[in-house]
MIRO-939084 format. One record per atom (N, C-alpha, C): residue number from 1; x, y, z. Coordinates in steps of 0.2 Angstrom, whole numbers, plus 5000, padded with zeros to 4 digits. Layout:
BEGIN
+-----+------+------+------+
|  nr |   px |   py |   pz |
+-----+------+------+------+
| NUM |    X |    Y |    Z |
...
+-----+------+------+------+
//
This chain:
BEGIN
+-----+------+------+------+
|  nr |   px |   py |   pz |
+-----+------+------+------+
|   1 | 4850 | 3375 | 5874 |
|   1 | 4847 | 3377 | 5880 |
|   1 | 4839 | 3378 | 5878 |
|   2 | 4835 | 3376 | 5883 |
|   2 | 4828 | 3376 | 5882 |
|   2 | 4826 | 3384 | 5883 |
|   3 | 4820 | 3385 | 5879 |
|   3 | 4818 | 3392 | 5880 |
|   3 | 4814 | 3393 | 5886 |
|   4 | 4815 | 3398 | 5890 |
|   4 | 4812 | 3399 | 5896 |
|   4 | 4806 | 3405 | 5896 |
|   5 | 4801 | 3404 | 5900 |
|   5 | 4796 | 3409 | 5901 |
|   5 | 4794 | 3409 | 5908 |
|   6 | 4790 | 3414 | 5910 |
|   6 | 4787 | 3414 | 5917 |
|   6 | 4781 | 3410 | 5918 |
|   7 | 4780 | 3406 | 5923 |
|   7 | 4774 | 3403 | 5925 |
|   7 | 4768 | 3408 | 5926 |
|   8 | 4762 | 3407 | 5923 |
|   8 | 4757 | 3412 | 5923 |
|   8 | 4754 | 3412 | 5930 |
|   9 | 4755 | 3407 | 5934 |
|   9 | 4752 | 3406 | 5941 |
|   9 | 4757 | 3409 | 5946 |
|  10 | 4763 | 3406 | 5947 |
|  10 | 4768 | 3407 | 5952 |
|  10 | 4773 | 3412 | 5950 |
|  11 | 4774 | 3414 | 5943 |
|  11 | 4778 | 3419 | 5941 |
|  11 | 4786 | 3416 | 5941 |
|  12 | 4787 | 3410 | 5942 |
|  12 | 4794 | 3407 | 5942 |
|  12 | 4796 | 3405 | 5935 |
|  13 | 4802 | 3406 | 5934 |
|  13 | 4805 | 3404 | 5927 |
|  13 | 4804 | 3396 | 5926 |
|  14 | 4801 | 3394 | 5920 |
|  14 | 4800 | 3387 | 5919 |
|  14 | 4802 | 3386 | 5911 |
|  15 | 4803 | 3380 | 5909 |
|  15 | 4804 | 3379 | 5902 |
|  15 | 4797 | 3380 | 5898 |
|  16 | 4798 | 3383 | 5892 |
|  16 | 4792 | 3385 | 5888 |
|  16 | 4788 | 3379 | 5886 |
|  17 | 4790 | 3373 | 5885 |
|  17 | 4786 | 3367 | 5882 |
|  17 | 4784 | 3362 | 5888 |
|  18 | 4784 | 3364 | 5894 |
|  18 | 4782 | 3359 | 5899 |
|  18 | 4775 | 3359 | 5900 |
|  19 | 4772 | 3353 | 5902 |
|  19 | 4765 | 3352 | 5903 |
|  19 | 4763 | 3354 | 5910 |
|  20 | 4767 | 3354 | 5915 |
|  20 | 4765 | 3356 | 5922 |
|  20 | 4771 | 3360 | 5925 |
|  21 | 4769 | 3365 | 5929 |
|  21 | 4774 | 3369 | 5932 |
|  21 | 4777 | 3365 | 5938 |
|  22 | 4784 | 3364 | 5938 |
|  22 | 4786 | 3360 | 5944 |
|  22 | 4786 | 3363 | 5950 |
|  23 | 4784 | 3370 | 5951 |
|  23 | 4784 | 3374 | 5957 |
|  23 | 4777 | 3374 | 5960 |
|  24 | 4772 | 3376 | 5956 |
|  24 | 4765 | 3376 | 5958 |
|  24 | 4760 | 3371 | 5956 |
|  25 | 4762 | 3367 | 5951 |
|  25 | 4758 | 3362 | 5948 |
|  25 | 4753 | 3365 | 5943 |
|  26 | 4753 | 3371 | 5940 |
|  26 | 4749 | 3374 | 5935 |
|  26 | 4750 | 3369 | 5929 |
|  27 | 4744 | 3367 | 5926 |
|  27 | 4744 | 3363 | 5920 |
|  27 | 4744 | 3368 | 5914 |
|  28 | 4748 | 3366 | 5909 |
|  28 | 4749 | 3369 | 5902 |
|  28 | 4747 | 3364 | 5897 |
|  29 | 4741 | 3364 | 5894 |
|  29 | 4739 | 3359 | 5889 |
|  29 | 4743 | 3361 | 5883 |
|  30 | 4745 | 3355 | 5880 |
|  30 | 4749 | 3356 | 5873 |
|  30 | 4744 | 3354 | 5868 |
|  31 | 4745 | 3357 | 5862 |
|  31 | 4741 | 3356 | 5856 |
|  31 | 4744 | 3350 | 5852 |
|  32 | 4740 | 3344 | 5852 |
|  32 | 4743 | 3338 | 5849 |
|  32 | 4740 | 3338 | 5842 |
|  33 | 4743 | 3333 | 5838 |
|  33 | 4740 | 3332 | 5831 |
|  33 | 4733 | 3330 | 5831 |
|  34 | 4731 | 3327 | 5836 |
|  34 | 4724 | 3325 | 5837 |
|  34 | 4719 | 3331 | 5838 |
|  35 | 4721 | 3335 | 5842 |
|  35 | 4718 | 3341 | 5844 |
|  35 | 4717 | 3346 | 5838 |
|  36 | 4723 | 3346 | 5834 |
|  36 | 4723 | 3351 | 5828 |
|  36 | 4718 | 3348 | 5823 |
|  37 | 4718 | 3341 | 5822 |
|  37 | 4714 | 3338 | 5817 |
|  37 | 4707 | 3339 | 5819 |
|  38 | 4705 | 3338 | 5825 |
|  38 | 4698 | 3339 | 5828 |
|  38 | 4696 | 3346 | 5827 |
|  39 | 4700 | 3351 | 5828 |
|  39 | 4698 | 3358 | 5827 |
|  39 | 4697 | 3360 | 5819 |
|  40 | 4701 | 3357 | 5815 |
|  40 | 4700 | 3357 | 5808 |
|  40 | 4694 | 3355 | 5806 |
|  41 | 4692 | 3349 | 5808 |
|  41 | 4685 | 3345 | 5806 |
|  41 | 4680 | 3350 | 5809 |
|  42 | 4680 | 3353 | 5815 |
|  42 | 4675 | 3357 | 5817 |
|  42 | 4674 | 3363 | 5813 |
|  43 | 4680 | 3366 | 5811 |
|  43 | 4680 | 3372 | 5807 |
|  43 | 4677 | 3371 | 5800 |
|  44 | 4678 | 3365 | 5797 |
|  44 | 4676 | 3363 | 5791 |
|  44 | 4668 | 3362 | 5791 |
|  45 | 4666 | 3359 | 5796 |
|  45 | 4659 | 3358 | 5797 |
|  45 | 4655 | 3364 | 5798 |
|  46 | 4658 | 3369 | 5802 |
|  46 | 4655 | 3375 | 5803 |
|  46 | 4654 | 3379 | 5797 |
|  47 | 4660 | 3379 | 5793 |
|  47 | 4660 | 3383 | 5786 |
|  47 | 4654 | 3380 | 5782 |
|  48 | 4654 | 3373 | 5781 |
|  48 | 4649 | 3370 | 5777 |
|  48 | 4642 | 3372 | 5779 |
|  49 | 4641 | 3373 | 5786 |
|  49 | 4634 | 3375 | 5789 |
|  49 | 4633 | 3382 | 5787 |
|  50 | 4637 | 3386 | 5788 |
|  50 | 4636 | 3393 | 5786 |
|  50 | 4635 | 3395 | 5779 |
|  51 | 4638 | 3391 | 5774 |
|  51 | 4638 | 3392 | 5767 |
|  51 | 4632 | 3388 | 5764 |
|  52 | 4629 | 3384 | 5768 |
|  52 | 4623 | 3380 | 5765 |
|  52 | 4617 | 3385 | 5766 |
|  53 | 4612 | 3384 | 5762 |
|  53 | 4606 | 3388 | 5762 |
|  53 | 4601 | 3386 | 5768 |
|  54 | 4602 | 3380 | 5771 |
|  54 | 4597 | 3378 | 5776 |
|  54 | 4597 | 3382 | 5782 |
|  55 | 4602 | 3386 | 5784 |
|  55 | 4602 | 3390 | 5790 |
|  55 | 4599 | 3397 | 5789 |
|  56 | 4597 | 3399 | 5783 |
|  56 | 4595 | 3405 | 5782 |
|  56 | 4587 | 3406 | 5784 |
|  57 | 4586 | 3411 | 5788 |
|  57 | 4579 | 3412 | 5791 |
|  57 | 4577 | 3419 | 5789 |
|  58 | 4572 | 3419 | 5785 |
|  58 | 4569 | 3426 | 5783 |
|  58 | 4565 | 3429 | 5788 |
|  59 | 4565 | 3436 | 5788 |
|  59 | 4561 | 3439 | 5794 |
|  59 | 4556 | 3444 | 5791 |
|  60 | 4550 | 3443 | 5793 |
|  60 | 4544 | 3447 | 5791 |
|  60 | 4543 | 3452 | 5797 |
|  61 | 4545 | 3459 | 5796 |
|  61 | 4545 | 3464 | 5801 |
|  61 | 4540 | 3469 | 5799 |
|  62 | 4538 | 3473 | 5804 |
|  62 | 4533 | 3479 | 5802 |
|  62 | 4527 | 3477 | 5798 |
|  63 | 4524 | 3472 | 5801 |
|  63 | 4517 | 3470 | 5797 |
|  63 | 4512 | 3475 | 5799 |
|  64 | 4507 | 3476 | 5795 |
|  64 | 4501 | 3480 | 5796 |
|  64 | 4495 | 3476 | 5796 |
|  65 | 4490 | 3478 | 5800 |
|  65 | 4483 | 3474 | 5799 |
|  65 | 4480 | 3477 | 5793 |
|  66 | 4478 | 3472 | 5789 |
|  66 | 4474 | 3474 | 5783 |
|  66 | 4466 | 3473 | 5784 |
|  67 | 4464 | 3467 | 5786 |
|  67 | 4457 | 3466 | 5787 |
|  67 | 4455 | 3461 | 5792 |
|  68 | 4449 | 3461 | 5794 |
|  68 | 4446 | 3456 | 5799 |
|  68 | 4440 | 3454 | 5795 |
|  69 | 4439 | 3447 | 5794 |
|  69 | 4433 | 3445 | 5791 |
|  69 | 4427 | 3448 | 5793 |
|  70 | 4422 | 3450 | 5789 |
|  70 | 4416 | 3452 | 5791 |
|  70 | 4410 | 3448 | 5788 |
|  71 | 4412 | 3442 | 5787 |
|  71 | 4407 | 3437 | 5784 |
|  71 | 4407 | 3431 | 5788 |
|  72 | 4402 | 3426 | 5788 |
|  72 | 4402 | 3420 | 5791 |
|  72 | 4408 | 3416 | 5789 |
|  73 | 4412 | 3415 | 5794 |
|  73 | 4419 | 3411 | 5792 |
|  73 | 4419 | 3405 | 5797 |
|  74 | 4421 | 3399 | 5795 |
|  74 | 4421 | 3394 | 5799 |
|  74 | 4428 | 3390 | 5798 |
|  75 | 4430 | 3387 | 5804 |
|  75 | 4436 | 3382 | 5804 |
|  75 | 4434 | 3376 | 5808 |
|  76 | 4435 | 3370 | 5805 |
|  76 | 4433 | 3364 | 5808 |
|  76 | 4425 | 3364 | 5810 |
|  77 | 4421 | 3367 | 5806 |
|  77 | 4414 | 3368 | 5806 |
|  77 | 4412 | 3372 | 5812 |
|  78 | 4416 | 3376 | 5815 |
|  78 | 4414 | 3381 | 5820 |
|  78 | 4416 | 3388 | 5818 |
|  79 | 4412 | 3393 | 5821 |
|  79 | 4413 | 3400 | 5819 |
|  79 | 4420 | 3402 | 5820 |
|  80 | 4423 | 3406 | 5816 |
|  80 | 4429 | 3408 | 5816 |
|  80 | 4430 | 3415 | 5813 |
|  81 | 4436 | 3418 | 5814 |
|  81 | 4437 | 3424 | 5811 |
|  81 | 4444 | 3424 | 5808 |
|  82 | 4444 | 3427 | 5802 |
|  82 | 4451 | 3428 | 5798 |
|  82 | 4454 | 3434 | 5799 |
|  83 | 4460 | 3435 | 5800 |
|  83 | 4464 | 3441 | 5801 |
|  83 | 4469 | 3441 | 5796 |
|  84 | 4469 | 3446 | 5792 |
|  84 | 4475 | 3447 | 5787 |
|  84 | 4480 | 3453 | 5788 |
|  85 | 4486 | 3451 | 5789 |
|  85 | 4491 | 3456 | 5790 |
|  85 | 4497 | 3455 | 5785 |
|  86 | 4501 | 3460 | 5784 |
|  86 | 4506 | 3460 | 5780 |
|  86 | 4510 | 3466 | 5778 |
|  87 | 4514 | 3466 | 5773 |
|  87 | 4517 | 3472 | 5771 |
|  87 | 4514 | 3475 | 5764 |
|  88 | 4511 | 3470 | 5760 |
|  88 | 4508 | 3472 | 5754 |
|  88 | 4503 | 3466 | 5752 |
|  89 | 4500 | 3467 | 5746 |
|  89 | 4496 | 3462 | 5743 |
|  89 | 4500 | 3456 | 5741 |
|  90 | 4506 | 3457 | 5740 |
|  90 | 4510 | 3451 | 5738 |
|  90 | 4513 | 3447 | 5744 |
|  91 | 4515 | 3451 | 5750 |
|  91 | 4518 | 3448 | 5756 |
|  91 | 4513 | 3449 | 5761 |
|  92 | 4509 | 3444 | 5763 |
|  92 | 4504 | 3444 | 5768 |
|  92 | 4503 | 3437 | 5771 |
|  93 | 4500 | 3437 | 5777 |
|  93 | 4498 | 3431 | 5781 |
|  93 | 4491 | 3431 | 5782 |
|  94 | 4488 | 3426 | 5783 |
|  94 | 4481 | 3425 | 5785 |
|  94 | 4481 | 3420 | 5791 |
|  95 | 4478 | 3423 | 5797 |
|  95 | 4477 | 3420 | 5803 |
|  95 | 4470 | 3418 | 5804 |
|  96 | 4468 | 3412 | 5806 |
|  96 | 4461 | 3410 | 5807 |
|  96 | 4461 | 3407 | 5814 |
|  97 | 4456 | 3410 | 5818 |
|  97 | 4455 | 3408 | 5825 |
|  97 | 4448 | 3407 | 5826 |
|  98 | 4446 | 3402 | 5831 |
|  98 | 4439 | 3400 | 5832 |
|  98 | 4437 | 3406 | 5837 |
|  99 | 4431 | 3408 | 5835 |
|  99 | 4428 | 3413 | 5839 |
|  99 | 4427 | 3411 | 5847 |
| 100 | 4426 | 3405 | 5848 |
| 100 | 4425 | 3403 | 5855 |
| 100 | 4431 | 3404 | 5860 |
| 101 | 4436 | 3405 | 5857 |
| 101 | 4442 | 3406 | 5861 |
| 101 | 4445 | 3413 | 5862 |
| 102 | 4441 | 3418 | 5859 |
| 102 | 4442 | 3425 | 5859 |
| 102 | 4440 | 3428 | 5866 |
| 103 | 4445 | 3428 | 5870 |
| 103 | 4444 | 3431 | 5877 |
| 103 | 4450 | 3435 | 5879 |
| 104 | 4449 | 3440 | 5883 |
| 104 | 4455 | 3444 | 5885 |
| 104 | 4460 | 3440 | 5889 |
| 105 | 4466 | 3442 | 5888 |
| 105 | 4472 | 3439 | 5891 |
| 105 | 4473 | 3431 | 5890 |
| 106 | 4471 | 3429 | 5883 |
| 106 | 4472 | 3422 | 5881 |
| 106 | 4478 | 3421 | 5876 |
| 107 | 4481 | 3416 | 5877 |
| 107 | 4487 | 3415 | 5873 |
| 107 | 4485 | 3408 | 5869 |
| 108 | 4485 | 3409 | 5862 |
| 108 | 4484 | 3403 | 5858 |
| 108 | 4490 | 3401 | 5855 |
| 109 | 4492 | 3395 | 5856 |
| 109 | 4499 | 3392 | 5853 |
| 109 | 4498 | 3386 | 5849 |
| 110 | 4501 | 3386 | 5844 |
| 110 | 4501 | 3380 | 5840 |
| 110 | 4508 | 3378 | 5837 |
| 111 | 4509 | 3371 | 5837 |
| 111 | 4515 | 3368 | 5834 |
| 111 | 4512 | 3362 | 5831 |
| 112 | 4516 | 3359 | 5826 |
| 112 | 4514 | 3354 | 5823 |
| 112 | 4512 | 3348 | 5828 |
| 113 | 4517 | 3347 | 5832 |
| 113 | 4516 | 3341 | 5837 |
| 113 | 4510 | 3342 | 5841 |
| 114 | 4507 | 3347 | 5842 |
| 114 | 4501 | 3348 | 5846 |
| 114 | 4495 | 3348 | 5841 |
| 115 | 4490 | 3345 | 5843 |
| 115 | 4484 | 3344 | 5839 |
| 115 | 4479 | 3350 | 5840 |
| 116 | 4482 | 3356 | 5840 |
| 116 | 4478 | 3362 | 5840 |
| 116 | 4474 | 3363 | 5834 |
| 117 | 4467 | 3364 | 5835 |
| 117 | 4463 | 3365 | 5829 |
| 117 | 4459 | 3371 | 5830 |
| 118 | 4461 | 3376 | 5834 |
| 118 | 4458 | 3382 | 5835 |
| 118 | 4462 | 3388 | 5832 |
| 119 | 4467 | 3387 | 5829 |
| 119 | 4471 | 3393 | 5826 |
| 119 | 4475 | 3390 | 5820 |
| 120 | 4476 | 3394 | 5815 |
| 120 | 4480 | 3392 | 5809 |
| 120 | 4483 | 3398 | 5806 |
| 121 | 4488 | 3397 | 5802 |
| 121 | 4491 | 3403 | 5799 |
| 121 | 4495 | 3401 | 5793 |
| 122 | 4494 | 3404 | 5788 |
| 122 | 4498 | 3403 | 5782 |
| 122 | 4499 | 3410 | 5778 |
| 123 | 4503 | 3410 | 5773 |
| 123 | 4503 | 3416 | 5769 |
| 123 | 4508 | 3415 | 5763 |
| 124 | 4510 | 3421 | 5760 |
| 124 | 4514 | 3421 | 5755 |
| 124 | 4519 | 3427 | 5756 |
| 125 | 4526 | 3425 | 5755 |
| 125 | 4531 | 3430 | 5757 |
| 125 | 4536 | 3430 | 5751 |
| 126 | 4538 | 3435 | 5748 |
| 126 | 4543 | 3435 | 5742 |
| 126 | 4542 | 3429 | 5737 |
| 127 | 4535 | 3429 | 5736 |
| 127 | 4533 | 3424 | 5730 |
| 127 | 4533 | 3416 | 5733 |
| 128 | 4534 | 3415 | 5739 |
| 128 | 4534 | 3408 | 5742 |
| 128 | 4528 | 3407 | 5747 |
| 129 | 4525 | 3401 | 5747 |
| 129 | 4520 | 3399 | 5751 |
| 129 | 4523 | 3397 | 5758 |
| 130 | 4520 | 3400 | 5763 |
| 130 | 4523 | 3398 | 5770 |
| 130 | 4517 | 3395 | 5774 |
| 131 | 4518 | 3390 | 5778 |
| 131 | 4513 | 3387 | 5783 |
| 131 | 4516 | 3385 | 5789 |
| 132 | 4512 | 3384 | 5794 |
| 132 | 4514 | 3382 | 5801 |
| 132 | 4514 | 3374 | 5801 |
| 133 | 4509 | 3371 | 5798 |
| 133 | 4508 | 3364 | 5798 |
| 133 | 4513 | 3360 | 5794 |
| 134 | 4518 | 3357 | 5798 |
| 134 | 4523 | 3353 | 5795 |
| 134 | 4526 | 3349 | 5800 |
| 135 | 4529 | 3344 | 5798 |
| 135 | 4532 | 3339 | 5803 |
| 135 | 4538 | 3340 | 5806 |
| 136 | 4541 | 3346 | 5805 |
| 136 | 4547 | 3348 | 5808 |
| 136 | 4545 | 3352 | 5815 |
| 137 | 4550 | 3353 | 5819 |
| 137 | 4548 | 3356 | 5826 |
| 137 | 4549 | 3363 | 5826 |
| 138 | 4552 | 3366 | 5821 |
| 138 | 4553 | 3374 | 5821 |
| 138 | 4546 | 3378 | 5820 |
| 139 | 4542 | 3376 | 5815 |
| 139 | 4536 | 3381 | 5814 |
| 139 | 4532 | 3381 | 5820 |
| 140 | 4529 | 3387 | 5822 |
| 140 | 4524 | 3388 | 5827 |
| 140 | 4520 | 3395 | 5826 |
| 141 | 4515 | 3395 | 5829 |
| 141 | 4512 | 3402 | 5830 |
| 141 | 4509 | 3403 | 5837 |
| 142 | 4510 | 3409 | 5839 |
| 142 | 4508 | 3411 | 5846 |
| 142 | 4505 | 3418 | 5845 |
| 143 | 4498 | 3418 | 5847 |
| 143 | 4494 | 3424 | 5847 |
| 143 | 4492 | 3425 | 5854 |
| 144 | 4493 | 3431 | 5856 |
| 144 | 4491 | 3433 | 5863 |
| 144 | 4486 | 3438 | 5862 |
| 145 | 4480 | 3437 | 5865 |
| 145 | 4475 | 3442 | 5865 |
| 145 | 4476 | 3446 | 5871 |
| 146 | 4479 | 3452 | 5871 |
| 146 | 4481 | 3456 | 5877 |
| 146 | 4475 | 3459 | 5880 |
| 147 | 4471 | 3462 | 5876 |
| 147 | 4465 | 3465 | 5879 |
| 147 | 4460 | 3466 | 5874 |
| 148 | 4454 | 3466 | 5877 |
| 148 | 4447 | 3467 | 5873 |
| 148 | 4444 | 3472 | 5877 |
| 149 | 4443 | 3478 | 5873 |
| 149 | 4440 | 3484 | 5876 |
| 149 | 4433 | 3485 | 5872 |
| 150 | 4428 | 3482 | 5875 |
| 150 | 4421 | 3483 | 5872 |
| 150 | 4419 | 3490 | 5871 |
| 151 | 4420 | 3494 | 5876 |
| 151 | 4418 | 3501 | 5877 |
| 151 | 4421 | 3505 | 5871 |
| 152 | 4427 | 3504 | 5870 |
| 152 | 4431 | 3508 | 5865 |
| 152 | 4432 | 3505 | 5859 |
| 153 | 4429 | 3499 | 5858 |
| 153 | 4430 | 3494 | 5852 |
| 153 | 4437 | 3494 | 5850 |
| 154 | 4441 | 3491 | 5855 |
| 154 | 4448 | 3490 | 5853 |
| 154 | 4450 | 3483 | 5856 |
| 155 | 4454 | 3479 | 5852 |
| 155 | 4457 | 3473 | 5854 |
| 155 | 4465 | 3474 | 5853 |
| 156 | 4469 | 3472 | 5857 |
| 156 | 4476 | 3472 | 5856 |
| 156 | 4479 | 3465 | 5856 |
| 157 | 4482 | 3463 | 5850 |
| 157 | 4484 | 3456 | 5849 |
| 157 | 4492 | 3457 | 5848 |
| 158 | 4495 | 3452 | 5851 |
| 158 | 4503 | 3451 | 5850 |
| 158 | 4504 | 3444 | 5846 |
| 159 | 4507 | 3445 | 5841 |
| 159 | 4509 | 3439 | 5837 |
| 159 | 4516 | 3437 | 5836 |
| 160 | 4518 | 3431 | 5836 |
| 160 | 4524 | 3429 | 5835 |
| 160 | 4524 | 3422 | 5832 |
| 161 | 4528 | 3421 | 5826 |
| 161 | 4527 | 3415 | 5823 |
| 161 | 4533 | 3413 | 5819 |
| 162 | 4534 | 3406 | 5817 |
| 162 | 4539 | 3404 | 5813 |
| 162 | 4536 | 3399 | 5808 |
| 163 | 4536 | 3401 | 5802 |
| 163 | 4533 | 3397 | 5797 |
| 163 | 4538 | 3394 | 5792 |
| 164 | 4536 | 3389 | 5788 |
| 164 | 4541 | 3386 | 5784 |
| 164 | 4538 | 3385 | 5777 |
| 165 | 4542 | 3386 | 5772 |
| 165 | 4539 | 3385 | 5765 |
| 165 | 4540 | 3377 | 5763 |
| 166 | 4534 | 3374 | 5762 |
| 166 | 4534 | 3367 | 5760 |
| 166 | 4538 | 3365 | 5754 |
| 167 | 4539 | 3370 | 5750 |
| 167 | 4543 | 3369 | 5744 |
| 167 | 4550 | 3369 | 5745 |
| 168 | 4553 | 3374 | 5748 |
| 168 | 4560 | 3376 | 5748 |
| 168 | 4563 | 3374 | 5755 |
| 169 | 4558 | 3373 | 5760 |
| 169 | 4560 | 3371 | 5767 |
| 169 | 4563 | 3377 | 5771 |
| 170 | 4563 | 3383 | 5768 |
| 170 | 4565 | 3390 | 5771 |
| 170 | 4561 | 3391 | 5777 |
| 171 | 4564 | 3394 | 5782 |
| 171 | 4560 | 3396 | 5788 |
| 171 | 4559 | 3404 | 5787 |
| 172 | 4553 | 3406 | 5789 |
| 172 | 4551 | 3413 | 5790 |
| 172 | 4549 | 3415 | 5797 |
| 173 | 4553 | 3420 | 5800 |
| 173 | 4551 | 3422 | 5806 |
| 173 | 4547 | 3428 | 5806 |
| 174 | 4542 | 3428 | 5810 |
| 174 | 4538 | 3434 | 5812 |
| 174 | 4539 | 3435 | 5819 |
| 175 | 4544 | 3440 | 5820 |
| 175 | 4546 | 3442 | 5827 |
| 175 | 4539 | 3445 | 5831 |
| 176 | 4539 | 3445 | 5837 |
| 176 | 4534 | 3447 | 5841 |
| 176 | 4532 | 3454 | 5839 |
| 177 | 4525 | 3455 | 5837 |
| 177 | 4523 | 3461 | 5834 |
| 177 | 4516 | 3462 | 5837 |
| 178 | 4514 | 3468 | 5839 |
| 178 | 4507 | 3470 | 5841 |
| 178 | 4503 | 3473 | 5836 |
| 179 | 4497 | 3471 | 5836 |
| 179 | 4492 | 3474 | 5832 |
| 179 | 4486 | 3477 | 5836 |
| 180 | 4483 | 3482 | 5834 |
| 180 | 4477 | 3485 | 5837 |
| 180 | 4471 | 3484 | 5832 |
| 181 | 4466 | 3481 | 5834 |
| 181 | 4460 | 3480 | 5830 |
| 181 | 4455 | 3484 | 5833 |
| 182 | 4452 | 3489 | 5829 |
| 182 | 4448 | 3494 | 5832 |
| 182 | 4442 | 3496 | 5827 |
| 183 | 4437 | 3499 | 5830 |
| 183 | 4431 | 3501 | 5827 |
| 183 | 4427 | 3496 | 5823 |
| 184 | 4426 | 3496 | 5817 |
| 184 | 4422 | 3491 | 5813 |
| 184 | 4426 | 3484 | 5813 |
| 185 | 4432 | 3485 | 5813 |
| 185 | 4436 | 3478 | 5813 |
| 185 | 4436 | 3475 | 5819 |
| 186 | 4435 | 3478 | 5825 |
| 186 | 4434 | 3476 | 5831 |
| 186 | 4427 | 3472 | 5831 |
| 187 | 4422 | 3475 | 5829 |
| 187 | 4415 | 3472 | 5828 |
| 187 | 4416 | 3465 | 5824 |
| 188 | 4420 | 3465 | 5819 |
| 188 | 4420 | 3459 | 5815 |
| 188 | 4424 | 3454 | 5819 |
| 189 | 4429 | 3456 | 5823 |
| 189 | 4433 | 3451 | 5827 |
| 189 | 4429 | 3448 | 5833 |
| 190 | 4424 | 3451 | 5836 |
| 190 | 4421 | 3448 | 5841 |
| 190 | 4414 | 3446 | 5840 |
| 191 | 4411 | 3448 | 5834 |
| 191 | 4404 | 3446 | 5833 |
| 191 | 4403 | 3438 | 5831 |
+-----+------+------+------+
//
């Protein structure tokens, strides 16, 4: 005699291995060999992905502002400013932006596929070089000049970036972080 169970829809007694309830028409999918094989393949692919080093993204949090260039700096033969941020002298980033685009409430965005020549970023993190300029689609830099207060000599910048090591292809995330540039560093930023 076949094993019986209650239909999940109409609550009538039905055989446990049927595909459709004869009373209400509720479908009960069965696990076939093909479905089991497909699930095993997906599980193996997921396991390989998780165990490979390609999916690891390092994160650079809690960065501090170190300096803003106080000398004549250029990028693409135009006046520029260089901003250095990081955790230490060994783990740091250098951001260069053209002076001509320093305006309040301006967002500067660069990705490799965009021919943006007014911002660049590179640096060293845990002994590896990281850059934005690469032919992959992941790396980018987004710098938002939130405010420029000339009276109080303060600028507020928000930075978010994804960089890549050209040697190891490791990605490094710089989650959205805010920096205050004030006093003499503000003068360097805007002059």
